[in-house]
N, C-alpha and C positions, 0 to 999 in steps of 0.2 A: 412567627407570626408576621405577616406585613400589615401593614398600614393600610385603614379604608380612605382613599381619597374619591374625594368629592369632585363631579363637573362643576366649572364655571358659568354658571347664568346669567342670560341676559334679561333685564326685568324694562317691560317701556314706563320712558320717563315721564309721561304724563301719569303713571300709575306710584309713583314715588312725589313727584312735584306736577299737582293739577294744573297750576297758575304760575307761570315765571313770577311774574310780580312780584305776587301773593305769597308765595309758597317758596320755589329757588330763589329768588334774591336773598329774602329773610335768612334764610339756612346758611347761602354761603357769608352772609353777613356775621352768625354766628362760629362759621366753620373756617375761615378766610387760610386759616394754616393747612388743610388738606390742598387748598390751589397751592399755597406756598411751595408745597413740596414737588413740585415740576418746573419751578418756576427758579433761575440764575438771581432772585434777589426776594429778600423779605420783604410780604406785606405788612402793613399794619391801619391801624383807624380809618378801617370801613365804614361811608357811608351810602344809606341808600339813595333814590329819588333827586341826585341835585339841579338844578336847573341849570339849562346851557341853550341862553336864547330862549327862542322857539320850543328847546326840546327838553327831556328832560331825561335824564344819564341815569342807567340802572345803576352803577356805585363811581363811586369816587374812592380809592385809598390814598397809602402813604409809601414810597418807597425808604430803603433805611436811612438816606439821606432828603427826606423829606420831600419829596420831589414826586408831584402828581402822575396820578394813575390811575386813568377809566378803564372802566368794565360793563359790554356791552353783553348782555347775555341772552339766549335765542335759543329755544330748548325745539328744535325743528333746523330743515336744508338749509345752510347758510342762502342768503340773498344777498342783491346789491343795493337794500336799503337800508339792509342794517350795517354793511360795509361802510355808506355814507352816514351815518349816525356817528357809528366809532368817529370817523376822520372826523367831521364838525366838533365832536365835542372837545377830541384831541387840539383842535385847536380854540376852540371856544373857552377853554379853560387852563389852555396851555399849557398839557400833559406833557410829562415826557415818557411817559409807552403808554402802549394802549391791549389790554386783552380783548380777545372775540372768544365767548367761547360758546360752542354751538354743538349739537346732535350729530348734525351731517354735513361736514365740511365737504366742499363743491372744489372738485378742481381750480376752475379758475378763480375760485378766491383762494386757495394754496397759493397760486400763481402772484395772486394781486400782493400778499399779505408779505411772500417773499420779497416782491419787486420793491416793492417799501420797503421793507428792511434796505434795500441797497441803497435807492435814489432818498434816504432822508435821514436825520439824527436820530427820530424818532425809533423808539424800539417796540417792534409791536409781533404779538404772540395770539396764535392762532391757536385753539383748543378743542380737542374732544370730550364733552361729557356722555359716560353711560351711568348706566344702574345696574350694578351687578349683586348675584347673592348666590353662597353656594348652601344648596342642601334647603334647607327651612328658615336659614339665616335669614335677617331684616337684609331689605335691600341699601347697598354701598354705594356711593359714587366712588368712582374711574373717572379720573380725567388723564389723558396724553395729549402733550404738547405734538403737534400738531407741525408746524413752522413756529421758530421763533429767531432772532438777531444771532451772528454765531462770527468767528473772525472771519472765515471765509466772505460770508457774505459782508460784513464791513468793507471786504479787502475788495471786493467785485465794486460797493458800491463808490470807496475812495476813486479807481481804476476811470467808473464811468464819471464822477467829477471832474478826475483832471483832461480825460478825453473832451468833455463838454467845454471845458478851459481853452486847450488847445485850440478846439472848432471857432471860439470866439476871437483869441487870436491869431489864428492864423487868416480870417475873412480878415480881421483889421488890420492886420498886415498889406493880405490883396486887396482891397479898397485902395489904401494909401499908395500903393504901387502903381496900379494900372490910372489912377489922375495920374501922378506925374508919368507916365506912359505916352500919355494922351499929350501933352507939351512939345513930344520930340517924335511921335512917330503916331503913324494911324495902324501898325499890325494889330493889336490888342484892342483897339476903338470899342467893337462888336460885344467884347466879352463882359461877364460881370463876376465881380469878386467872389471867391469858392470859401468853404468852408474847409477843405482839403488842402492835401499838400502842393498840388500845382494849379495851375490853369495853363491852358494853352491855345493857340489858333490854327486855322490848316494853314499847312505849305504848297498846299496843291492841291490833294485830292483827301479820299477820305483815308483814315486813320496816319497823317503823316500830319505830323504837327510841330509847330516850333511852341516849346514851354518853358517854362519858368517853374522851376522847383525849390521849397523853400522846405528846408529840416531845421530841428533846434539851435545848431550852432555852423550854421553854410547851407549854402543854397548852390543851384545848376540852374544854367542855362542851358539847351538842348533840342535837337533834334530825336522824335522819335517816331520809329519805322514800324509800323503795324498795319500795314498797308491790308495783306489778307495771310495763307496760309504760313506756316514758317518758309518754307523755301522760297516764298515770293520775296519774304521780308529780309532771308539774307540775298536773294540775287543780288536785291536795292543797295542791301549796307555794301558787297562789294563792288558794286556798280560805280557807288560814291566815293567808294576808299580808293581806288586806282587815281582819283584825286586830292590823295591827301595831301599831298606834296604844295599843290596849287592853293589849295582852300588853306589851308595851314599860314601859308604866305600873305594869302589876301587877307584875312584874319588879322594876324600878327602874335600868333601864338602857339602852341601846342592844344590839341584838341584829345580829348579821351573817346578813342573809335571802341566801341564795346558791340561785339557782335553778336554776343549773348546767346553761345549753339544749343547751351540747355532751356532758352526759354522760344516763344514764339517769337517776337520782336525784341530787336534792335533800337540802338540809341549813339549819337555824336554826342558829347557834354563839356562845356567848359563849369568847373566847379570853384564858385568866389568864399573863398575862408575870409571877409568877413565878421560874420557873425549870420543868427537866424532869425526864427520867429520868436525865440523866446530877448535875443536882444535886443529890445526895442530903443534903447539907446543908440542903438549903430544903423538903426532903420533908414534911415534918411539918406547915411555913405553907400547905403546898401542899396537904395532905388535907384541912385545915381549908377554907380558902377553897374549894377544889373541891369541898366534899359540900354548905358551906353554898350553893353556887350554883347547883348540882342542885336541891335542895332549893328554892328558888327559881323558878329554870326551871320546872322541873314543875309549881308552883303555876303558875304563868299562862301555862303551854302545854295543860294535861290539860283542860280545861273546854272552848278551840278544838277539841281534838283531839277527844275525844270527839262534839262537836255534828258535826263535819265526817263522822265516823266515822258517825254513826246518821242522817245526811242520805240 
């Protein structure tokens, strides 16, 4: 003899809780443990309608460590207004976590909460609330965690933070290098500091450039060759490499000739191993070496580059 299985039925939220403030929020205060079941921490001491500046917070609670948690309720489709309020509340009360309970989470708000978890130290939770019943039973709440912080989002956030730091440091490096270079050569006079790993100026035609390249612990001076299709770039490299002996003699050292057969572009470079963008204590010495290397590099390259371009 089999069991009788009933169908799960969804009940309109406004049938169960007619008003967010008068019905749902008081119910949640008395039943905060139901919400806690889907979270990765315990909620305690929920309090209603706390003022945060000119706004009123639906609920404020605490986690196990006593940190403030803000809860914003919305028994309808999620909207920008409530997201803005949640963030405003969080800042006003210096909360460590924010919980947004909605009836219908929209995709743009799912993405927004994901981004917030990646980009801040505050934990954000987007939770869908439904009312359900089985057969003739009384309605029951059903909470579903749509988005919350996890190790993956925290790792993504850490990577983004490190990337932003890298951009800032490189821009600072290029600012100092270009300022020093202007005192010795006009080659990069019209170049602005970059956030990226290189700055360069034209070597006579589009796609042909004299670049400074910076990495974490070393740097390059290079001629980058990307003047057209792969065949055109390789032909230019081959023509230039025919003068390798003369160029290196003029430069006063060996160069790294990288045809890069599996890539469209080619390059000729000199690597400088004094340090990189993470070695700020060595920047002054690096500036001097990179600039003098670039001046000698261009002096050695320029006659042959112009000869090939004119051919």
